[in-house]
N, C-alpha and C positions, 0 to 999 in steps of 0.2 A: 453573445450579448443577450439573447432571449432568455436562456436558462439562468443567467446571472442577474437579470433585472430584479427578480424577487428576492435576491440574496443581499441586496445593498443595505437592507435594514432588518432588524430582528432583535430578539431578546438575547443578544450576545454582544461582546466587544471584540473587535478585530484589531489585533496588534500586528501591524504590517512591517515587513522588511527588516526583521531582526536578523543580525548577522550570527551565523553559527560557524563560520570559517573565514578565510582570508580572501577567497575569490569573489568577484562581484556576483556570481551565481549562488554563492553560499548565503542565501537569504531565505527566510521562512516567515509565514504568517501564522498567528495563533488566534483561533476563534474560541473564546471562553464564554460560557453562559453568564449572564448578568446576575441571575438569582443566586443567593447563597445556598449551600447544600449541607445537609447534616454530616456527610462524609465526603472525603476526597473523591473526585470524579475520575472515571476511566479516561485515559489519554489515547487518542488515535492519531498516528502519524501516517499521512496519505501522500504517496508519490504519484504524480500524473503520468499518463502514458505519452506516446508520441514516437514510437519506434526507436527509443533511446537517442533521438536526434533533434527533437523539437518539443514545444509545449512550454507552458508557464503556469505557475500557481494561480496567477490572476484569472486564468480561464476557468478555474474550478472553485470560485467563491461559493457556488451553490453547494459544493460538497462540504466545505467548512460550515456553512450555515445550517445544513441538514444535520450534521453530526453534533454541532453545538445545540441545536434545537432539540435533539434527543437526549441531552444531558451530559454530553461528553466534552472534553477539551480536545479540539482538533488542531493538529499541526500540519501545515502544508508547506513542505520545503521545495525550493528549486534545486537543481543540481546541474552539473556540467554535462554537456551533450557531446556525442560523437559529431564531427571528428576532432573537437578540442581534446577529448580524452577517449580512451577505450574502456573496456569493462572494469579494469582495476580502478580507474578514475571515478566513474560514476558510482561504482559500488563503495568506494571509499567515502564519497560524499554522503551516500545513504547511511553508512555507519556513523559518520559525524553527526548527521541530523538526528538519528535515533538516540545517540548518546546525549546530545544537547537536550532533547525532549525529556528524557528520563531525569537528567540533572536539574531541569528547570520546571518540572511538572508542578511542584508545590507552589511556584510563583503565580500560577494561574488557577489554583484550586484543584489540581490534578493529583493522582495517586501514582507515584513512581513504581509501585508494584503492580499496576494495572495498565501497562503500556502495550498497545496493540499496534502492529504494523499492517498497513493497508495500501493497496494501490490498484490502479486500473491498467490493463494491458502490460506495457513495458514496466510500469510502476508496480504492478502485481508481481512480475518476475523479480524485481529488485527486492520487494518485501519478503518474498519467499526465500530467495537465495541468501539474503542477509541473515535470515533466521536459521536456515538449515546448514549453511557453511560458515563455521566459526572463524575462518581466517580473516574475515574483513574487520571484525572487532579486534582481533589480535593485532592486525596491521595498524589499527588506530591507536594502539598502545594503552587501551583502557579496558577494564573488566567489562564483559558483556552485560548489558542491563537485563533486568528481568523482563522477558517478553511474554505477556499473558496470552497472546494469540495472534493469528494472522488472518486477514480478510482480503481475499483476492478476487477481483472483478475482471473477468475475461482475460485471465493471465496466461502468459507463455511460460510453461514449466517443462515441456518435453517436446522440443521442436527440432531435433536433428532429423535429417541432415540440413545444414545451413546452405541455402541455395542462392541468397543474394550477396553480391560482392561486398557491400558495405557491412552487412552483418558478419560475414566471414572475417572481415578485417577487424571489426570492433571486438570480436570474441576470439580472434586468432592469437597465435598460429594454430594450425589444424590440430596439433597434439593437445591443445588446451580447450578444444570445443566441448569436450565432455564436462569441463568445469563450469560451463555456462548454464548447465541444465539443473534446475532445482531438484528434479526427480532423482538425480544421482546422489543426493545427500540426505535422503529420508532416514529417519531412525525412530526407535520407540520413544526416545526422549523429546521428540518434537512437540512444541506447544500445540494446543488445539487450533485447528484451521477451519475457516469457512470459505469454501470455493464456490463462486457464483459464475455461471456462464450462460450465454444465450445460445440456444440450439441452432439458430440460423447464422451464427458467426462464421464468416468466410475470411476474416482477417487473421484471427487466432482461433484455430479449430477447437471445438469443444473437447476433443480428445485430450487436450492439455490438462484440463481440470479433471476429467474422468480418470486419466492415467495416474495423476498425482494423488488423487483421492484413493485409488485402489492400492497404490504403493504404500501410502501412509497407513491405511487400514490393515494391510498385510503384515506390517511390522508392529502393530498394536497401538499406533498413535491415534489420537482423537481427531476425526475429520467429519465435516458436514458438507455434502455436495448438493447444490441447488442448480438445476438446469431449467432455464426459462424457455418455454415454447415460443416460437415466432419472434424471437428477439435477436438482433444482430449485435455487432461488436460494441457499439456505443450505448446500446440500450440499457445495459446493466448499470452504468454510472449515470446516464442521463436521467434515469428514474429517481435519482436523489433530488433533482430539482423539484421545487414545490408544484409547478404546473404539470409535471409528468409523473407524479407518484402513483397514478393509477395504471401506468404502463406495466410495471413490474414491482414485486414486493421487496425490492432491494433494501430499503430502509427498515422495513419490518423484520426482515431476516437478520440484518445486522443487529438490531435491537434485541432480538430474541437470543442471538448468539452471545451477546454480552451478558444478558441476564442469566444464562445458565452456567456461566463460568464461575468457578469458586473464587472467593475473595480472600 
């Protein structure tokens, strides 16, 4: 509530609870700048974290406000959680939301050729896996949209072995565990990635971002790694809230990442 208080109003329009699928959880909010722009704006699709088990887009209004305030069209989808679904279910939801965002980008002043996938924690895992493993768009039955880049905050990308019973179940059976790891799908053709992690993160260890960045770099893909000293798991995303932007340069790093990408 505290971080969202400053996000209730701003130079943006919030289009709430738009359906992108049939399930009640298949709803998203779009935050679009009010001001007109000379060219279509980049679109950022942001998935919340919550151990793939909980969370809601309403808790992240401050993310939508920050991204819209920086000149982007922000899309914040909800998705089905475990145990309602396992990995194939919430990853399928992610594919649907990304496809909807690309198809409707122009409706909100966005550029369907500049769609970025972003998330925090479990949401960053989903954004990275959706980008690197082509099977989820194939399962959705539509061509993969053009993904201009990925922005991962405190993401889980390389976290075997799976130690928790619920995580083993949602990503199982055991022979499928490997398929839950974004690091196992890196290639030279991966879009540019910005990986941000707090060095004091004990929930998702910084090695996740460090290892994925190293793997991407080794195969020739473009990656930027930002490690923030004295920041824990929530610090990377909380710094997008207006009162907390002095904590970490998350918004500045995102803005710079978008600026240097080719159009």
